[in-house]
C-alpha positions in Angstrom: -47.9 37.6 14.4 -51.6 37.5 11.8 -50.6 40.2 10.0 -46.8 38.6 9.3 -48.6 35.4 8.2 -50.9 37.5 6.0 -47.9 38.8 4.2 -46.4 35.7 3.7 -49.4 34.2 2.0 -49.6 37.1 -0.2 -45.9 37.3 -1.0 -44.7 33.5 -1.3 -41.3 32.5 -1.9 -40.3 31.7 -5.5 -38.0 28.9 -5.9 -37.1 26.6 -9.1 -36.6 22.9 -9.0 -32.5 21.7 -10.0 -33.6 19.0 -12.0 -33.7 20.4 -15.4 -31.3 19.2 -18.4 -28.8 20.6 -20.7 -27.4 20.7 -24.4 -24.0 22.0 -25.7 -23.6 23.1 -28.8 -20.7 24.5 -30.9 -21.3 27.7 -32.8 -17.9 27.7 -34.8 -17.7 25.9 -37.6 -15.8 22.7 -35.8 -14.0 21.9 -32.8 -10.9 21.9 -34.4 -9.3 25.5 -34.5 -6.0 26.5 -36.8 -3.6 29.4 -36.1 -0.1 30.3 -36.5 2.2 29.8 -33.9 1.9 32.3 -30.9 -1.6 32.8 -31.5 -4.9 32.4 -28.8 -6.7 30.1 -30.7 -10.6 29.8 -29.4 -13.2 27.5 -30.1 -16.8 28.8 -29.5 -20.0 26.9 -28.0 -23.2 27.4 -25.7 -24.5 25.6 -23.0 -28.8 25.3 -23.2 -31.1 24.9 -20.4 -33.5 22.4 -22.5 -36.0 22.7 -19.1 -38.6 26.0 -19.5 -39.4 25.3 -15.5 -36.2 24.1 -14.1 -32.8 25.7 -13.4 -29.4 24.1 -14.0 -26.6 23.6 -12.0 -23.8 21.7 -14.0 -19.7 21.3 -13.5 -17.4 21.6 -16.4 -14.3 19.9 -16.1 -11.3 19.8 -18.0 -10.2 16.3 -18.8 -7.1 14.1 -21.5 -5.3 17.6 -21.6 -2.3 16.6 -24.4 -1.0 19.8 -25.2 2.5 20.9 -25.9 4.8 22.2 -22.0 4.6 25.7 -23.4 1.0 25.6 -23.9 -2.1 26.8 -21.7 -5.5 26.4 -22.1 -8.3 28.6 -20.6 -12.2 27.8 -20.4 -14.7 31.3 -20.1 -18.4 31.2 -19.4 -19.6 33.7 -17.5 -16.2 34.8 -16.4 -12.9 34.0 -17.6 -10.8 31.6 -15.4 -7.0 31.3 -15.0 -5.4 28.3 -17.2 -4.7 27.0 -13.8 -8.1 26.5 -13.0 -9.7 22.9 -14.7 -13.0 23.2 -13.5 -16.1 25.3 -12.7 -19.2 25.2 -11.9 -22.4 27.1 -13.4 -26.0 27.4 -12.8 -28.5 28.0 -15.8 -32.0 29.8 -14.8 -35.5 28.1 -16.9 -35.1 28.1 -20.6 -31.7 30.2 -20.5 -28.0 29.9 -22.1 -24.6 30.6 -21.6 -21.7 31.1 -24.2 -18.7 29.0 -23.3 -15.2 29.6 -24.9 -12.2 27.0 -24.8 -9.1 28.8 -25.4 -5.6 27.4 -26.7 -2.9 29.7 -25.8 0.0 28.5 -28.0 4.0 29.4 -28.6 6.0 30.6 -31.4 6.6 26.8 -32.1 4.3 25.1 -34.7 2.6 22.3 -33.0 -0.8 20.6 -31.8 -2.9 20.4 -28.9 -5.7 18.9 -27.9 -8.4 18.5 -24.8 -11.6 17.4 -23.6 -14.2 19.1 -21.7 -16.5 17.2 -19.7 -19.8 18.7 -18.9 -22.1 17.1 -15.7 -25.4 17.5 -14.6 -24.8 17.8 -10.7 -28.6 17.0 -9.8 -29.1 14.8 -13.3 -25.9 12.4 -13.3 -27.0 10.8 -16.5 -27.1 14.4 -18.1 -23.5 14.7 -19.4 -21.9 15.6 -22.3 -18.0 15.1 -23.2 -16.5 17.5 -26.1 -13.2 17.4 -27.9 -11.0 20.7 -28.8 -8.0 20.6 -31.1 -5.7 23.5 -31.6 -3.2 23.1 -34.4 -0.6 26.1 -35.1 1.4 26.1 -38.3 3.7 28.7 -40.0 2.1 31.2 -42.9 3.6 28.8 -45.5 1.9 26.1 -43.7 -1.4 27.3 -43.8 -1.0 28.6 -47.6 0.0 24.9 -48.4 -3.2 23.6 -46.3 -5.7 25.3 -48.3 -3.9 24.4 -51.7 -4.4 21.1 -50.4 -8.3 21.3 -49.3 -10.5 18.5 -49.9 -13.7 17.0 -49.0 -14.8 14.3 -47.5 -18.4 12.3 -48.7 -20.7 11.0 -47.0 -19.6 12.2 -43.7 -21.2 10.7 -41.3 -20.4 7.1 -42.9 -21.6 3.7 -42.2 -18.4 1.7 -44.5 -16.7 3.7 -46.8 -15.7 7.6 -47.4 -15.0 9.0 -50.7 -12.1 11.8 -50.7 -11.7 14.8 -53.3 -8.7 17.2 -53.4 -7.8 20.0 -55.5 -5.3 18.8 -57.2 -3.6 15.4 -57.9 -4.5 12.6 -55.2 -1.6 10.1 -56.8 0.5 8.8 -54.2 -1.0 11.3 -51.6 -0.8 9.8 -48.1 -3.3 9.5 -45.4 -3.6 9.1 -41.8 -6.8 8.3 -39.8 -6.3 8.9 -36.1 -8.7 8.6 -33.0 -9.6 11.1 -30.3 -6.5 10.2 -28.6 -4.3 11.1 -31.5 -3.8 7.2 -31.8 -3.2 6.2 -35.5 -6.1 3.8 -36.9 -5.7 3.4 -40.2 -2.9 4.9 -43.2 -2.2 4.8 -46.6 -1.8 6.4 -50.2 -4.3 7.4 -52.5 -4.2 6.8 -56.2 -6.5 9.3 -58.6 -8.4 12.3 -58.1 -11.5 10.7 -56.2 -10.4 8.0 -54.1 -12.5 5.5 -51.3 -11.4 4.6 -47.6 -13.2 1.4 -46.0 -14.0 2.6 -42.4 -16.1 -0.4 -42.0 -14.0 -1.8 -39.3 -14.0 0.9 -37.1 -16.0 1.3 -34.0 -18.6 3.9 -34.3 -17.2 7.4 -33.1 -15.3 10.1 -34.1 -12.3 10.0 -36.2 -9.7 12.5 -37.8 -8.5 12.3 -41.1 -5.0 14.1 -42.4 -4.3 14.4 -46.0 -0.8 14.5 -47.0 2.0 15.9 -44.8 0.4 19.1 -43.8 -0.3 18.6 -40.3 -3.5 21.1 -40.4 -5.1 19.3 -43.2 -7.5 17.2 -41.2 -11.4 17.1 -41.1 -13.0 15.1 -38.4 -15.2 12.1 -39.9 -17.7 10.2 -38.3 -18.5 6.6 -38.2 -22.0 5.5 -37.7 
């Protein structure tokens, strides 16, 4: 018995606290992805354990899924889950990270879809992240048109006014600003090669500006 006690003292069990916190960051350029109908579209990110001493156990859950009935979505972390799986739990060791991929499986008809992922720290309830993911499919001609209609928005984030600049004339070009649920918040027409839109009345948050009639020519704007 004395020998056993001595061995346990010399080789103690190593365990980590589960009270670490995490963050999620995109590694692709945006949370909106474009491709041709029938494509498998993906948005990539990384989940980080911000603690160097504590591990993290977190859940990922699909929420607010709004996609065409023939589309599917899937999440991949340490493994790729079937499209029928809407939630998963992973663990991160101290200072560890885990790649994350959100997939849209599309059909042969040009359309768009939307979903959110809620990331929740199972041991620190206040540590949550809600990310939005958008997928848009267009015909090849539509994608070429979108490039021809390429535009920039500045400043972004903005407090009151955003300015727009596009390759080509802006005269009588329609615009629509929608929220993350796709609801139209503002709309109108532009008049010259550089125009301004007031967003002062909008609550703080993320919005999407659609320029012209091309469904894919959208950009995310941030109202501060």
